[in-house]
DSSP file (Angstrom, degrees, kcal/mol; ACC not computed):
  #  RESIDUE AA STRUCTURE BP1 BP2  ACC     N-H-->O    O-->H-N    N-H-->O    O-->H-N    TCO  KAPPA ALPHA  PHI   PSI    X-CA   Y-CA   Z-CA
    1    1 A Q              0   0    0      0, 0.0     2,-0.5     0, 0.0     0, 0.0   0.000 360.0 360.0 360.0 136.0    3.2  -19.6    4.5
    2    2 A V        -     0   0    0     23,-0.1     2,-0.3    22,-0.0    22,-0.0  -0.841 360.0-169.3-101.6 133.5    2.5  -16.5    2.4
    3    3 A Q        -     0   0    0     -2,-0.5    22,-2.1   102,-0.1     2,-0.5  -0.903  16.1-135.4-118.2 151.6    4.9  -13.5    2.5
    4    4 A L  E     -A   24   0A   0    102,-0.4     2,-0.6    -2,-0.3   104,-0.5  -0.913  13.4-155.8-107.0 130.4    4.4  -10.1    1.0
    5    5 A V  E     -A   23   0A   0     18,-3.1    18,-1.6    -2,-0.5     2,-0.3  -0.922  14.0-170.4-110.5 115.2    7.3   -8.5   -0.8
    6    6 A E  E     +A   22   0A   0     -2,-0.6     2,-0.3    16,-0.2    16,-0.2  -0.730  10.0 165.4-104.8 151.7    7.2   -4.8   -0.9
    7    7 A S  E     +A   21   0A   0     14,-2.2    14,-2.8    -2,-0.3   103,-0.1  -0.980  40.5  64.7-154.4 163.1    9.4   -2.4   -2.9
    8    8 A G        +     0   0    0     -2,-0.3    11,-0.4     1,-0.3    14,-0.0   0.373  61.1 129.2 106.8  -3.7    9.6    1.2   -4.0
    9    9 A G        +     0   0    0     12,-0.1     2,-0.3     9,-0.1    -1,-0.3  -0.128  26.2  99.3 -72.8 179.0   10.0    3.2   -0.9
   10   10 A G  E    S-d  112   0B   0    101,-1.5   103,-2.8   100,-0.1     2,-0.5  -0.977  71.4 -20.6 143.8-155.7   12.7    5.7   -0.4
   11   11 A L  E     +d  113   0B   0     -2,-0.3     2,-0.3   101,-0.2   103,-0.2  -0.788  54.1 177.8 -96.7 127.9   13.2    9.5   -0.4
   12   12 A G  E     -d  114   0B   0    101,-3.3   103,-2.3    -2,-0.5     6,-0.1  -0.933  24.1-124.7-124.8 152.8   10.8   11.7   -2.3
   13   13 A Q    >   -     0   0    0     -2,-0.3     3,-2.8   101,-0.2    71,-0.3  -0.652  40.8 -87.6 -92.5 150.8   10.7   15.4   -2.7
   14   14 A P  T 3  S+     0   0    0      0, 0.0    71,-0.2     0, 0.0    -1,-0.1  -0.364 120.2  18.4 -54.8 129.9    7.7   17.5   -1.9
   15   15 A G  T 3  S+     0   0    0     69,-2.9    68,-0.6     1,-0.3    70,-0.1   0.319 109.1 109.9  87.1  -7.8    5.5   17.6   -5.0
   16   16 A G    <   -     0   0    0     -3,-2.8    68,-2.2    68,-0.2     2,-0.3  -0.052  62.0-114.2 -89.3-167.1    7.3   14.6   -6.4
   17   17 A S        +     0   0    0     65,-0.2     2,-0.3    66,-0.2    65,-0.2  -0.946  22.5 178.4-134.5 150.4    6.2   11.0   -6.9
   18   18 A L  E     - B   0  81A   0     63,-2.2    63,-3.3    -2,-0.3     2,-0.4  -0.972  15.7-147.2-142.6 156.6    7.0    7.5   -5.7
   19   19 A R  E     - B   0  80A   0    -11,-0.4     2,-0.3    -2,-0.3    61,-0.2  -0.988   8.8-159.2-130.6 125.5    5.5    4.2   -6.6
   20   20 A L  E     - B   0  79A   0     59,-2.6    59,-2.3    -2,-0.4     2,-0.3  -0.793   7.5-166.4-102.0 144.9    5.1    1.3   -4.2
   21   21 A S  E     -AB   7  78A   0    -14,-2.8   -14,-2.2    -2,-0.3     2,-0.3  -0.951   6.5-178.6-129.0 150.5    4.7   -2.3   -5.3
   22   22 A C  E     +AB   6  77A   0     55,-1.8    55,-2.4    -2,-0.3     2,-0.3  -0.989   2.6 175.1-148.4 139.0    3.7   -5.4   -3.4
   23   23 A A  E     -AB   5  76A   0    -18,-1.6   -18,-3.1    -2,-0.3    53,-0.2  -0.991  29.4-117.5-141.9 149.7    3.4   -9.1   -4.4
   24   24 A T  E     -A    4   0A   0     51,-1.4   -20,-0.2    50,-0.3     3,-0.1  -0.539  24.2-123.7 -82.5 154.9    2.6  -12.3   -2.6
   25   25 A S  S    S+     0   0    0    -22,-2.1     2,-0.3    -2,-0.2    -1,-0.1   0.723  97.7  11.6 -73.4 -20.5    5.2  -15.0   -2.5
   26   26 A R  S    S-     0   0    0    -23,-0.3     2,-0.3    49,-0.1    -1,-0.2  -0.979  94.3 -94.3-150.4 154.5    2.7  -17.4   -4.0
   27   27 A V        +     0   0    0     -2,-0.3     2,-0.3    -3,-0.1    47,-0.1  -0.507  48.3 167.8 -76.4 130.7   -0.7  -16.8   -5.6
   28   28 A I        -     0   0    0     -2,-0.3     2,-0.6    71,-0.0    47,-0.1  -0.846  45.5 -87.3-131.5 168.9   -3.7  -17.2   -3.3
   29   29 A S        -     0   0    0     -2,-0.3    70,-3.1    71,-0.2     2,-0.4  -0.717  53.4-169.3 -82.3 122.8   -7.4  -16.3   -3.5
   30   30 A I  E     -E   98   0B   0     -2,-0.6    68,-0.2    68,-0.3     3,-0.1  -0.871  31.2-172.2-120.3 143.0   -7.7  -12.7   -2.4
   31   31 A T  E    S-     0   0B   0     66,-2.7    21,-2.3     1,-0.4    22,-0.3   0.718  77.5  -5.6 -99.0 -29.1  -10.7  -10.5   -1.5
   32   32 A A  E     -EF  97  51B   0     65,-1.0    65,-2.8    19,-0.3    -1,-0.4  -0.988  52.3-160.9-162.2 153.5   -8.8   -7.3   -1.1
   33   33 A M  E     +EF  96  50B   0     17,-2.7    17,-3.2    -2,-0.3     2,-0.3  -0.966  25.1 154.0-133.8 152.6   -5.3   -5.8   -1.1
   34   34 A G  E     -EF  95  49B   0     61,-2.6    61,-2.6    -2,-0.3     2,-0.4  -0.963  35.6-110.2-163.9-179.8   -4.2   -2.5    0.3
   35   35 A W  E     -EF  94  48B   0     13,-2.9    12,-2.9    -2,-0.3    13,-1.7  -0.989  24.1-178.3-127.6 134.7   -1.7   -0.1    1.8
   36   36 A Y  E     -EF  93  46B   0     57,-2.8    57,-3.1    -2,-0.4     2,-0.3  -0.822   9.5-157.0-119.5 164.0   -1.5    1.2    5.4
   37   37 A R  E     -EF  92  45B   0      8,-2.5     8,-2.8    -2,-0.3     2,-0.4  -0.990   8.9-160.9-143.0 155.3    1.0    3.6    6.8
   38   38 A Q  E     -E   91   0B   0     53,-2.1    53,-2.2    -2,-0.3     6,-0.2  -0.945   9.3-161.5-138.6 115.6    2.3    4.5   10.2
   39   39 A A    >   -     0   0    0      4,-0.4     3,-2.4    -2,-0.4    51,-0.1  -0.565  45.1 -75.0 -89.2 157.6    4.1    7.7   11.0
   40   40 A P  T 3  S+     0   0    0      0, 0.0    -1,-0.1     0, 0.0     3,-0.1  -0.284 119.2   6.1 -55.3 129.2    6.3    8.2   14.0
   41   41 A G  T 3  S+     0   0    0      1,-0.3     2,-0.3    -3,-0.1    -2,-0.0   0.531 113.9 100.3  77.2   5.7    4.2    8.5   17.1
   42   42 A K  S <  S-     0   0    0     -3,-2.4    -1,-0.3     1,-0.0     2,-0.1  -0.808  75.1-102.6-122.3 163.5    0.9    7.8   15.3
   43   43 A E        -     0   0    0     -2,-0.3    -4,-0.4     1,-0.1     2,-0.2  -0.442  46.2 -92.9 -78.9 155.8   -1.3    4.8   14.8
   44   44 A R        -     0   0    0     -6,-0.2     2,-0.3    -2,-0.1    -6,-0.2  -0.475  50.8-169.9 -66.7 138.1   -1.3    2.7   11.7
   45   45 A E  E     -F   37   0B   0     -8,-2.8    -8,-2.5    -2,-0.2     2,-0.3  -0.952  26.8-102.8-134.3 151.9   -3.9    4.0    9.2
   46   46 A L  E     +F   36   0B   0     -2,-0.3   -10,-0.3   -10,-0.2     3,-0.1  -0.537  32.2 176.2 -70.2 133.6   -5.5    2.9    6.0
   47   47 A V  E     -     0   0B   0    -12,-2.9    12,-2.6     1,-0.4     2,-0.3   0.807  64.6 -21.8 -99.8 -53.5   -4.1    4.7    3.0
   48   48 A A  E     -FG  35  58B   0    -13,-1.7   -13,-2.9    10,-0.2    -1,-0.4  -0.987  55.9-166.7-160.0 152.1   -5.9    2.9    0.1
   49   49 A R  E     -FG  34  57B   0      8,-2.1     8,-1.9    -2,-0.3     2,-0.4  -0.996   2.2-165.7-145.4 144.6   -7.6   -0.4   -0.5
   50   50 A I  E     -FG  33  56B   0    -17,-3.2   -17,-2.7    -2,-0.3     6,-0.2  -0.999  13.1-145.4-134.3 133.9   -8.8   -2.3   -3.6
   51   51 A T  E >   -F   32   0B   0      4,-2.5     3,-1.9    -2,-0.4   -19,-0.3  -0.416  33.3-103.9 -90.5 169.8  -11.1   -5.3   -3.7
   52   52 A N  T 3  S+     0   0    0    -21,-2.3   -20,-0.1     1,-0.3    20,-0.1   0.673 123.8  58.1 -68.5 -12.9  -11.0   -8.2   -6.1
   53   53 A G  T 3  S-     0   0    0    -22,-0.3    -1,-0.3     2,-0.1   -21,-0.1   0.479 122.4-107.0 -90.7  -3.3  -13.9   -6.5   -7.9
   54   54 A G    <   +     0   0    0     -3,-1.9     2,-0.2     1,-0.3    -2,-0.1   0.444  69.4 144.9  95.2   0.2  -11.9   -3.4   -8.4
   55   55 A S        -     0   0    0     -5,-0.0    -4,-2.5     1,-0.0     2,-0.3  -0.505  29.4-164.7 -72.5 141.3  -13.6   -1.2   -5.9
   56   56 A T  E     -G   50   0B   0     -6,-0.2     2,-0.3    -2,-0.2    -6,-0.2  -0.906  15.3-174.6-126.3 153.1  -11.3    1.3   -4.2
   57   57 A N  E     -G   49   0B   0     -8,-1.9    -8,-2.1    -2,-0.3     2,-0.3  -0.990   9.0-165.1-144.3 150.9  -11.3    3.5   -1.2
   58   58 A Y  E     -G   48   0B   0     -2,-0.3   -10,-0.2   -10,-0.2     2,-0.2  -0.913  29.0-102.9-132.6 152.4   -8.8    6.1    0.0
   59   59 A A    >>  -     0   0    0    -12,-2.6     3,-1.7    -2,-0.3     4,-0.9  -0.524  38.5-119.7 -67.1 145.2   -8.0    8.0    3.1
   60   60 A D  G >4 S+     0   0    0      1,-0.3     3,-0.5     2,-0.2    -1,-0.1   0.846 110.9  63.5 -56.8 -33.9   -9.2   11.6    2.8
   61   61 A S  G 34 S+     0   0    0      1,-0.2    -1,-0.3     3,-0.0   -14,-0.1   0.663 111.1  35.0 -69.0 -15.8   -5.7   12.8    3.1
   62   62 A V  G X> S+     0   0    0     -3,-1.7     4,-2.4   -15,-0.2     3,-2.3   0.456  82.2 127.4-117.0  -3.2   -4.5   11.1   -0.1
   63   63 A K  T << S+     0   0    0     -4,-0.9     4,-0.1    -3,-0.5    -3,-0.0  -0.310  81.3  15.3 -59.1 134.3   -7.6   11.4   -2.3
   64   64 A G  T 34 S+     0   0    0      2,-0.4    -1,-0.3     1,-0.1     3,-0.1   0.287 126.2  59.6  85.2 -10.8   -6.7   12.9   -5.6
   65   65 A R  T <4 S+     0   0    0     -3,-2.3    17,-1.9     1,-0.2     2,-0.3   0.712  98.2  51.1-115.6 -37.5   -3.0   12.4   -5.1
   66   66 A F  E  <  -C   81   0A   0     -4,-2.4    -2,-0.4    15,-0.2     2,-0.4  -0.798  60.3-165.7-107.1 147.1   -2.6    8.6   -4.6
   67   67 A T  E     -C   80   0A   0     13,-2.4    13,-3.0    -2,-0.3     2,-0.4  -0.991   5.0-156.9-133.0 126.8   -3.9    5.9   -6.9
   68   68 A I  E     +C   79   0A   0     -2,-0.4     2,-0.3    11,-0.2    11,-0.2  -0.826  19.9 164.6-101.0 141.1   -4.1    2.2   -6.0
   69   69 A S  E     +C   78   0A   0      9,-1.9     9,-3.3    -2,-0.4     2,-0.3  -0.956   5.9 173.1-146.2 164.1   -4.1   -0.5   -8.6
   70   70 A G  E     -C   77   0A   0     -2,-0.3     2,-0.5     7,-0.3     7,-0.2  -0.997  34.3-127.0-166.4 166.2   -3.7   -4.2   -8.7
   71   71 A D  E  >> -C   76   0A   0      5,-2.3     5,-1.9    -2,-0.3     4,-1.0  -0.932  20.0-168.0-123.0 103.4   -3.7   -7.5  -10.6
   72   72 A N  T >45S+     0   0    0     -2,-0.5     3,-0.5     1,-0.2   -42,-0.2   0.876  86.0  54.9 -62.4 -38.9   -5.8   -9.9   -8.6
   73   73 A A  T 345S+     0   0    0      1,-0.2    -1,-0.2     2,-0.1   -46,-0.0   0.827 116.8  37.2 -65.0 -31.3   -4.7  -12.9  -10.6
   74   74 A K  T 345S-     0   0    0     -3,-0.5   -50,-0.3     2,-0.1    -1,-0.2   0.465 106.2-126.8 -98.0  -3.4   -1.1  -12.1   -9.9
   75   75 A N  T <<5 +     0   0    0     -4,-1.0   -51,-1.4    -3,-0.5     2,-0.4   0.922  61.5 139.4  57.0  46.3   -1.6  -11.0   -6.4
   76   76 A T  E   < -BC  23  71A   0     -5,-1.9    -5,-2.3   -53,-0.2     2,-0.4  -0.933  30.0-175.3-120.5 146.9    0.1   -7.7   -7.0
   77   77 A V  E     -BC  22  70A   0    -55,-2.4   -55,-1.8    -2,-0.4     2,-0.3  -0.997   4.1-164.3-141.5 144.5   -0.8   -4.2   -5.8
   78   78 A F  E     -BC  21  69A   0     -9,-3.3    -9,-1.9    -2,-0.4     2,-0.4  -0.917   9.7-157.2-128.7 151.4    0.7   -0.8   -6.5
   79   79 A L  E     -BC  20  68A   0    -59,-2.3   -59,-2.6    -2,-0.3     2,-0.7  -0.928   8.0-161.6-131.1 109.0    0.4    2.6   -5.0
   80   80 A Q  E     -BC  19  67A   0    -13,-3.0   -13,-2.4    -2,-0.4     2,-0.6  -0.810  11.2-165.0 -89.5 118.6    1.2    5.5   -7.2
   81   81 A M  E     +BC  18  66A   0    -63,-3.3   -63,-2.2    -2,-0.7     2,-0.3  -0.918  12.7 172.2-112.6 113.7    1.9    8.5   -4.9
   82   82 A N        +     0   0    0    -17,-1.9   -65,-0.2    -2,-0.6   -66,-0.2  -0.719  58.1  26.4-114.2 165.9    1.9   11.9   -6.6
   83   83 A S  S    S-     0   0    0    -68,-0.6    -1,-0.2    -2,-0.3   -66,-0.2   0.912  85.6-155.9  49.2  50.0    2.1   15.4   -5.2
   84   84 A L        -     0   0    0    -68,-2.2   -69,-2.9   -71,-0.3   -68,-0.2  -0.184  10.5-160.7 -60.5 146.4    3.9   14.1   -2.1
   85   85 A K    >   -     0   0    0    -71,-0.2     3,-2.4   -70,-0.1     4,-0.3  -0.902  31.6-113.7-124.0 154.4    3.8   16.1    1.1
   86   86 A P  G >  S+     0   0    0      0, 0.0     3,-1.8     0, 0.0    28,-0.4   0.844 116.0  64.0 -55.4 -32.0    6.1   15.9    4.1
   87   87 A E  G 3  S+     0   0    0      1,-0.3   -48,-0.0    26,-0.1    -3,-0.0   0.549  86.8  71.4 -72.8  -4.4    3.2   14.5    6.1
   88   88 A D  G <   +     0   0    0     -3,-2.4    -1,-0.3    26,-0.1     2,-0.2   0.539  69.8 119.7 -82.0  -6.9    3.2   11.5    3.8
   89   89 A T    <   +     0   0    0     -3,-1.8     2,-0.3    -4,-0.3    24,-0.2  -0.422  41.5 106.7 -61.7 123.7    6.4   10.4    5.6
   90   90 A A  E    S- H   0 112B   0     22,-2.0    22,-2.8    -2,-0.2     2,-0.6  -0.969  75.9 -80.4-177.7 170.6    5.7    7.0    7.2
   91   91 A V  E     -EH  38 111B   0    -53,-2.2   -53,-2.1    -2,-0.3     2,-0.5  -0.868  47.3-147.5 -89.1 126.4    6.4    3.3    7.0
   92   92 A Y  E     -EH  37 110B   0     18,-3.0    18,-2.4    -2,-0.6     2,-0.5  -0.837  11.4-161.7-102.0 131.2    4.0    1.9    4.4
   93   93 A Y  E     -E   36   0B   0    -57,-3.1   -57,-2.8    -2,-0.5     2,-0.3  -0.931  12.4-138.3-117.0 131.6    2.7   -1.6    4.8
   94   94 A C  E     -E   35   0B   0     -2,-0.5    13,-2.5   -59,-0.2     2,-0.4  -0.651  24.1-167.1 -80.6 143.5    1.1   -3.8    2.2
   95   95 A H  E     -EI  34 106B   0    -61,-2.6   -61,-2.6    -2,-0.3     2,-0.4  -0.997   7.3-170.3-138.0 139.2   -1.9   -5.8    3.5
   96   96 A V  E     -EI  33 105B   0      9,-2.1     9,-2.3    -2,-0.4     2,-0.6  -0.993  12.8-151.4-133.0 135.8   -3.8   -8.7    1.9
   97   97 A D  E     -EI  32 104B   0    -65,-2.8   -66,-2.7    -2,-0.4   -65,-1.0  -0.929  18.5-145.4-104.3 115.5   -7.1  -10.4    2.8
   98   98 A R  E   > -EI  30 103B   0      5,-3.2     5,-0.6    -2,-0.6   -68,-0.3  -0.549  10.2-135.1 -78.2 147.5   -7.2  -14.0    1.9
   99   99 A A  T   5S+     0   0    0    -70,-3.1     3,-0.2     1,-0.2    -1,-0.1   0.987  74.0  35.9 -69.6 -61.3  -10.6  -15.3    0.8
  100  100 A W  T   5S+     0   0    0      1,-0.4    -1,-0.2   -71,-0.3   -71,-0.2  -0.976 120.2  19.6-155.0 134.2  -11.1  -18.6    2.5
  101  101 A P  T   5S-     0   0    0      0, 0.0    -1,-0.4     0, 0.0    -3,-0.1   0.648 106.5-116.2 -67.0 149.7  -10.3  -19.6    5.1
  102  102 A Y  T   5 +     0   0    0     -3,-0.2     2,-0.3    -2,-0.1    -3,-0.1  -0.262  52.8 145.2 -63.0 135.2  -10.0  -15.9    6.1
  103  103 A K  E   < -I   98   0B   0     -5,-0.6    -5,-3.2     2,-0.0     2,-0.4  -0.931  32.3-144.0-159.7 146.1   -6.6  -14.7    7.1
  104  104 A D  E     -I   97   0B   0     -2,-0.3     2,-0.3    -7,-0.2    -7,-0.2  -0.878  10.8-156.1-116.5 154.6   -4.8  -11.5    6.6
  105  105 A Y  E     -I   96   0B   0     -9,-2.3    -9,-2.1    -2,-0.4     2,-0.4  -0.924   0.9-156.3-127.6 148.4   -1.2  -10.9    5.8
  106  106 A W  E     -I   95   0B   0     -2,-0.3  -102,-0.4   -11,-0.2   -11,-0.2  -0.961  13.5-132.9-124.6 142.5    1.1   -7.9    6.4
  107  107 A G        -     0   0    0    -13,-2.5  -102,-0.1    -2,-0.4     3,-0.1  -0.354  31.6-108.6 -79.0 172.1    4.3   -6.9    4.7
  108  108 A E        -     0   0    0   -104,-0.5    -1,-0.1     1,-0.1   -15,-0.1   0.659  63.3-110.4 -78.5 -15.4    7.3   -5.9    6.7
  109  109 A G        -     0   0    0    -15,-0.0     2,-0.4     1,-0.0   -16,-0.2   0.126  19.8-128.7  99.9 145.5    6.9   -2.2    5.6
  110  110 A T  E     - H   0  92B   0    -18,-2.4   -18,-3.0  -103,-0.1     2,-0.4  -0.999  24.5-122.9-132.0 132.2    8.8    0.1    3.4
  111  111 A L  E     - H   0  91B   0     -2,-0.4  -101,-1.5   -20,-0.2     2,-0.5  -0.572  22.1-169.8 -81.8 130.0    9.9    3.6    4.5
  112  112 A V  E     -dH  10  90B   0    -22,-2.8   -22,-2.0    -2,-0.4     2,-0.5  -0.983   4.8-174.5-116.7 121.9    8.8    6.6    2.6
  113  113 A T  E     -d   11   0B   0   -103,-2.8  -101,-3.3    -2,-0.5     2,-0.7  -0.973   7.9-164.0-119.3 125.2   10.4    9.9    3.5
  114  114 A V  E     +d   12   0B   0     -2,-0.5     2,-0.3   -28,-0.4  -101,-0.2  -0.924  34.9 129.4-111.2 112.4    9.3   13.1    1.9
  115  115 A S              0   0    0   -103,-2.3    -2,-0.1    -2,-0.7   -30,-0.0  -0.990 360.0 360.0-160.2 148.9   11.8   15.9    2.3
  116  116 A S              0   0    0     -2,-0.3  -103,-0.1  -103,-0.2    -1,-0.1   0.422 360.0 360.0 -92.8 360.0   13.6   18.5    0.4
């Protein structure tokens, strides 16, 4: 069984920065890794995703502020969050797509609160 270990959440100030990290409990063949978030009363949404080829995509709301990066060989993914806004407050979930046979995995989530 593969587990995702997330770290880096917490309290950030408006305009500040936080960095999230995620790693798998053992190395597997991955097609993509990403971060989703769910704010209170809202549906879970994609924040950013990176494929094993290095292609990235971002939610419009975080473009230019957040940067996703990763090491496919180590099964690690990072989310650098800059210029934080109160509306970034949410539980952030790491997500991984295994190559074959296909299966996806979710982390337990890490809370990010943006407040002064």
